[in-house]
C-alpha positions, 0 to 999 in steps of 0.5 A: 499500498503507498500513500503520501501525506501531507502534515500540518505540525505544531508548536516548531519552527516547520510549518509542515511534512511531508513523507510517503508510507509503504508497505509499512517504510517511510521514503522523501522526507520533506519539511517546509521550514524548520532549521534545514541542516536538520531537518534535512537530516532527520529526513536522510536518517528516516530514509526506508525505515519501518515506520513503527520504529520511526515512531518507537524512535522519535515519540517523545524527543523535546526541542527546549521543553516543547513539540520537536520536528522527530515528535511531529514526523512520529504522530505523523507518522502514526496517524497515517498507519 
């Protein structure tokens, strides 16, 4: 099953993110806005990883006591599994 996801982020510098969910794996993660190096790095690390594993690794990560881009990605994946 293939699904393209667009997700409006909340409480972080990036305004939105998108990715493809293909047979339970995450591909093509792109953030709109935010810290370019960090979001590009996060996208590269997430490429081809099992969606459930990413949720497990990223959910709950905080940035200065608030939400973070990794946590937002985990929430977006979890909502689309």
